[in-house]
MARPAZA-758717 format. One line per 5 residues: their letters; for each residue x, y, z of N, C-alpha, C. Coordinates in nm, 3 decimals, always signed. Last residue first. Layout:
a	X Y Z X Y Z X Y Z  ...
% end
This chain:
kahdl	-0.193 -1.089 -4.912 -0.173 -0.969 -4.995 -0.265 -0.858 -4.957  -0.273 -1.309 -4.772 -0.173 -1.222 -4.708 -0.154 -1.091 -4.786  -0.435 -1.446 -4.947 -0.497 -1.384 -4.829 -0.403 -1.283 -4.764  -0.251 -1.549 -5.126 -0.351 -1.454 -5.173 -0.414 -1.378 -5.057  -0.114 -1.721 -4.952 -0.042 -1.612 -5.017 -0.138 -1.505 -5.067
nanna	-0.321 -1.897 -4.885 -0.258 -1.819 -4.779 -0.181 -1.700 -4.837  -0.369 -2.010 -5.134 -0.476 -1.936 -5.069 -0.420 -1.847 -4.959  -0.127 -2.142 -5.175 -0.166 -2.034 -5.265 -0.276 -1.948 -5.203  -0.143 -2.332 -4.966 -0.035 -2.234 -4.968 -0.069 -2.115 -5.057  -0.368 -2.482 -5.051 -0.372 -2.409 -4.923 -0.264 -2.302 -4.917
ivkdl	-0.267 -2.587 -5.290 -0.384 -2.499 -5.293 -0.393 -2.418 -5.165  -0.060 -2.744 -5.186 -0.030 -2.638 -5.283 -0.145 -2.538 -5.287  -0.208 -2.924 -5.029 -0.110 -2.835 -4.966 -0.076 -2.718 -5.057  -0.360 -3.055 -5.227 -0.427 -2.986 -5.117 -0.334 -2.886 -5.050  -0.165 -3.179 -5.377 -0.233 -3.064 -5.434 -0.308 -2.986 -5.327
swaga	+0.125 -3.266 -5.180 -0.011 -3.289 -5.229 -0.066 -3.162 -5.293  +0.331 -3.314 -4.963 +0.344 -3.334 -5.107 +0.208 -3.368 -5.167  +0.241 -3.288 -4.697 +0.314 -3.179 -4.761 +0.320 -3.193 -4.913  -0.098 -3.420 -4.644 +0.046 -3.408 -4.622 +0.109 -3.300 -4.708  -0.371 -3.471 -4.631 -0.295 -3.513 -4.748 -0.145 -3.507 -4.729
glmwl	-0.478 -3.588 -4.301 -0.478 -3.500 -4.418 -0.382 -3.549 -4.525  -0.522 -3.729 -4.068 -0.390 -3.672 -4.092 -0.389 -3.570 -4.206  -0.790 -3.817 -4.084 -0.747 -3.736 -3.970 -0.615 -3.664 -3.997  -0.786 -3.959 -4.327 -0.884 -3.852 -4.306 -0.839 -3.760 -4.193  -0.592 -4.149 -4.268 -0.566 -4.051 -4.372 -0.662 -3.933 -4.361
altas	-0.734 -4.292 -4.074 -0.609 -4.227 -4.037 -0.574 -4.119 -4.140  -0.939 -4.391 -4.233 -0.972 -4.298 -4.125 -0.848 -4.224 -4.077  -0.792 -4.561 -4.395 -0.859 -4.446 -4.456 -0.900 -4.345 -4.350  -0.703 -4.746 -4.200 -0.606 -4.667 -4.277 -0.671 -4.545 -4.340  -0.947 -4.856 -4.112 -0.859 -4.786 -4.017 -0.759 -4.697 -4.091
vlgld	-1.029 -4.977 -4.348 -1.112 -4.871 -4.288 -1.026 -4.789 -4.193  -0.826 -5.168 -4.370 -0.834 -5.061 -4.469 -0.921 -4.945 -4.420  -0.894 -5.333 -4.155 -0.766 -5.264 -4.154 -0.763 -5.149 -4.254  -1.138 -5.427 -4.255 -1.137 -5.351 -4.130 -1.006 -5.273 -4.116  -1.047 -5.572 -4.474 -1.129 -5.452 -4.496 -1.136 -5.366 -4.370
ryltp	-0.927 -5.779 -4.337 -0.843 -5.691 -4.420 -0.918 -5.560 -4.446  -1.143 -5.910 -4.238 -1.068 -5.827 -4.144 -0.963 -5.742 -4.214  -1.225 -6.041 -4.470 -1.320 -5.956 -4.396 -1.242 -5.861 -4.305  -1.012 -6.196 -4.536 -1.045 -6.084 -4.625 -1.142 -5.988 -4.558  -1.010 -6.398 -4.338 -0.909 -6.291 -4.334 -0.942 -6.173 -4.425
disvg	-1.277 -6.512 -4.159 -1.235 -6.488 -4.296 -1.135 -6.372 -4.299  -1.408 -6.621 -3.942 -1.263 -6.604 -3.934 -1.208 -6.589 -4.076  -1.713 -6.435 -3.883 -1.638 -6.553 -3.924 -1.489 -6.523 -3.907  -2.039 -6.324 -3.813 -1.896 -6.316 -3.779 -1.828 -6.446 -3.819  -2.265 -6.321 -4.097 -2.230 -6.324 -3.955 -2.079 -6.317 -3.935
ykwlf	-2.353 -6.295 -4.357 -2.288 -6.419 -4.318 -2.255 -6.430 -4.170  -2.496 -6.046 -4.381 -2.533 -6.164 -4.460 -2.480 -6.293 -4.401  -2.374 -5.873 -4.201 -2.520 -5.887 -4.201 -2.561 -6.017 -4.270  -2.106 -5.883 -4.277 -2.147 -5.932 -4.145 -2.296 -5.959 -4.139  -2.133 -5.766 -4.531 -2.082 -5.903 -4.518 -2.123 -5.962 -4.384
svffg	-2.223 -5.513 -4.463 -2.308 -5.599 -4.546 -2.263 -5.744 -4.539  -2.002 -5.419 -4.313 -2.133 -5.439 -4.247 -2.222 -5.531 -4.330  -1.803 -5.409 -4.516 -1.783 -5.485 -4.392 -1.917 -5.518 -4.326  -1.914 -5.233 -4.701 -1.882 -5.370 -4.740 -1.872 -5.459 -4.617  -1.930 -5.004 -4.535 -2.051 -5.062 -4.594 -2.030 -5.205 -4.637
allfs	-1.663 -4.957 -4.487 -1.748 -4.994 -4.373 -1.878 -5.056 -4.424  -1.587 -4.884 -4.749 -1.532 -5.004 -4.686 -1.615 -5.051 -4.568  -1.741 -4.646 -4.777 -1.754 -4.758 -4.871 -1.705 -4.889 -4.807  -1.646 -4.491 -4.562 -1.786 -4.532 -4.566 -1.808 -4.649 -4.662  -1.378 -4.459 -4.642 -1.410 -4.524 -4.514 -1.553 -4.574 -4.513
allat	-1.411 -4.315 -4.878 -1.352 -4.449 -4.884 -1.382 -4.527 -4.756  -1.512 -4.076 -4.768 -1.593 -4.155 -4.861 -1.542 -4.298 -4.868  -1.281 -3.999 -4.625 -1.406 -4.027 -4.553 -1.501 -4.109 -4.640  -1.106 -3.961 -4.837 -1.076 -4.063 -4.737 -1.200 -4.099 -4.656  -1.231 -3.746 -4.967 -1.218 -3.874 -5.034 -1.189 -3.987 -4.935
knvlf	-1.204 -3.539 -4.779 -1.338 -3.584 -4.823 -1.332 -3.723 -4.885  -0.922 -3.529 -4.759 -1.007 -3.547 -4.640 -1.145 -3.598 -4.677  -0.832 -3.489 -5.026 -0.805 -3.615 -4.956 -0.894 -3.634 -4.835  -0.834 -3.316 -5.246 -0.958 -3.340 -5.169 -0.947 -3.468 -5.085  -0.550 -3.465 -5.374 -0.653 -3.364 -5.398 -0.784 -3.405 -5.329
glvfs	-0.329 -3.624 -5.416 -0.341 -3.551 -5.290 -0.443 -3.441 -5.300  -0.291 -3.786 -5.632 -0.269 -3.643 -5.650 -0.268 -3.567 -5.518  -0.353 -4.033 -5.515 -0.226 -4.014 -5.583 -0.192 -3.865 -5.593  -0.614 -3.988 -5.417 -0.506 -4.019 -5.324 -0.369 -3.997 -5.389  -0.755 -3.945 -5.657 -0.751 -3.841 -5.553 -0.636 -3.864 -5.457
iaili	-0.723 -4.194 -5.776 -0.666 -4.075 -5.840 -0.653 -3.962 -5.739  -0.871 -4.353 -5.595 -0.728 -4.379 -5.618 -0.660 -4.257 -5.679  -1.126 -4.242 -5.629 -1.060 -4.236 -5.497 -0.910 -4.256 -5.514  -1.171 -4.318 -5.894 -1.161 -4.175 -5.860 -1.096 -4.155 -5.723  -1.184 -4.596 -5.859 -1.079 -4.539 -5.945 -1.062 -4.390 -5.913
eilgl	-1.414 -4.608 -5.699 -1.285 -4.655 -5.646 -1.168 -4.604 -5.729  -1.606 -4.512 -5.877 -1.579 -4.439 -5.754 -1.443 -4.479 -5.697  -1.601 -4.718 -6.071 -1.565 -4.581 -6.106 -1.528 -4.499 -5.983  -1.689 -4.936 -5.912 -1.560 -4.939 -5.979 -1.512 -4.799 -6.017  -1.945 -4.846 -5.843 -1.845 -4.867 -5.738 -1.705 -4.870 -5.797
yfnia	-2.063 -4.850 -6.097 -2.043 -4.723 -6.029 -1.945 -4.735 -5.912  -2.055 -5.130 -6.154 -1.994 -5.032 -6.243 -1.965 -4.901 -6.170  -2.200 -5.243 -5.937 -2.062 -5.282 -5.963 -1.990 -5.177 -6.048  -2.452 -5.127 -5.977 -2.377 -5.099 -5.853 -2.230 -5.130 -5.874  -2.515 -5.243 -6.226 -2.505 -5.098 -6.212 -2.424 -5.061 -6.088
saggl	-2.520 -5.516 -6.157 -2.427 -5.468 -6.260 -2.407 -5.317 -6.248  -2.728 -5.523 -5.971 -2.592 -5.559 -5.928 -2.488 -5.509 -6.028  -2.943 -5.455 -6.139 -2.906 -5.370 -6.026 -2.765 -5.396 -5.978  -2.936 -5.676 -6.321 -2.923 -5.537 -6.367 -2.879 -5.443 -6.255  -2.973 -5.905 -6.154 -2.852 -5.888 -6.233 -2.830 -5.743 -6.275
gidll	-3.127 -5.824 -5.833 -3.116 -5.883 -5.966 -2.988 -5.847 -6.036  -3.020 -5.884 -5.491 -3.082 -5.804 -5.597 -3.057 -5.872 -5.730  -2.899 -5.949 -5.235 -3.019 -6.017 -5.287 -3.093 -5.931 -5.389  -2.659 -5.852 -5.144 -2.775 -5.763 -5.139 -2.905 -5.826 -5.185  -2.473 -6.064 -5.165 -2.480 -5.983 -5.044 -2.610 -5.906 -5.033
lqiea	-2.517 -6.173 -5.422 -2.529 -6.256 -5.303 -2.549 -6.172 -5.177  -2.469 -5.949 -5.587 -2.599 -6.017 -5.591 -2.620 -6.101 -5.466  -2.201 -5.901 -5.524 -2.302 -5.800 -5.490 -2.440 -5.863 -5.489  -2.087 -6.131 -5.634 -2.076 -6.106 -5.490 -2.180 -6.005 -5.444  -2.145 -6.089 -5.904 -2.202 -6.205 -5.836 -2.196 -6.188 -5.684
rtqep	-1.987 -5.863 -5.949 -2.133 -5.854 -5.965 -2.201 -5.970 -5.893  -1.734 -5.965 -5.926 -1.782 -5.877 -5.819 -1.933 -5.858 -5.828  -1.736 -6.132 -6.162 -1.699 -6.181 -6.029 -1.759 -6.094 -5.919  -1.813 -5.977 -6.383 -1.894 -6.092 -6.344 -1.862 -6.142 -6.204  -1.625 -5.778 -6.441 -1.744 -5.743 -6.363 -1.825 -5.863 -6.315
tslkq	-1.331 -5.730 -6.480 -1.399 -5.860 -6.467 -1.525 -5.842 -6.383  -1.288 -5.452 -6.504 -1.231 -5.544 -6.603 -1.293 -5.683 -6.599  -1.420 -5.322 -6.293 -1.448 -5.281 -6.431 -1.395 -5.380 -6.535  -1.327 -5.449 -6.063 -1.471 -5.437 -6.085 -1.503 -5.403 -6.230  -1.050 -5.418 -6.096 -1.110 -5.552 -6.095 -1.259 -5.545 -6.124
ygflg	-1.025 -5.138 -6.076 -0.988 -5.206 -6.200 -1.052 -5.346 -6.207  -1.102 -5.100 -5.808 -1.181 -5.044 -5.917 -1.153 -5.113 -6.049  -0.895 -5.239 -5.675 -1.035 -5.273 -5.650 -1.121 -5.225 -5.768  -0.670 -5.099 -5.772 -0.688 -5.241 -5.806 -0.832 -5.287 -5.783  -0.721 -4.848 -5.656 -0.706 -4.862 -5.801 -0.727 -5.005 -5.846
fvial	-0.716 -4.912 -5.386 -0.843 -4.870 -5.447 -0.837 -4.876 -5.599  -0.440 -4.987 -5.365 -0.548 -5.078 -5.326 -0.679 -5.040 -5.394  -0.308 -4.754 -5.452 -0.287 -4.882 -5.521 -0.402 -4.978 -5.491  -0.399 -4.573 -5.260 -0.431 -4.551 -5.401 -0.414 -4.680 -5.481  -0.283 -4.671 -5.029 -0.429 -4.682 -5.043 -0.471 -4.659 -5.188
glrli	-0.016 -4.603 -5.093 -0.055 -4.742 -5.067 -0.205 -4.763 -5.083  -0.035 -4.324 -5.115 +0.000 -4.404 -5.232 -0.036 -4.552 -5.214  -0.108 -4.251 -4.849 -0.191 -4.213 -4.965 -0.163 -4.303 -5.084  +0.111 -4.351 -4.705 -0.025 -4.399 -4.677 -0.118 -4.371 -4.795  +0.315 -4.194 -4.816 +0.320 -4.340 -4.830 +0.181 -4.400 -4.806
l	+0.236 -3.936 -4.740 +0.250 -3.969 -4.881 +0.245 -4.121 -4.901
% end
C-alpha cells in the first residue's frame, strides 16, 4: 500500500506538471527527441494524461500489475532517451528515474496488496467460482 501510494504521488505530480505547465516539459521533449512544437505538445499532453491515470490506478489498486509495467516502460524510455541524447552524467534526476523504475518493477512483482480493488475483485471471483 505504501509503495503504491508513494508512486501515485510521484506520477500524479509528473502528470499535473505536464498538464499545468506544458511549456517546460514540452521544451524538454523537443530537446530529447528533436521534433517540432506540435509533436512535442501532443506527446506532452498524452504523457500527462497517462501519468494521471497511472496515479489513479495506484491509489485505487486497480490493474496494478499492468499499470506498474506501463510505468516502468515509460520511466525506462525517459532514462534511455536521456542517455541517448546526453550520455552518462552525474545528474541526480537521471538516477532518480532509475530508482523509480526499480520501485515500479517491485510493485509489478509484488502486486497491489491486500487493500486494493484488485484484491476485492479476486476475492469476489473466488467466491463466485466456489459456488
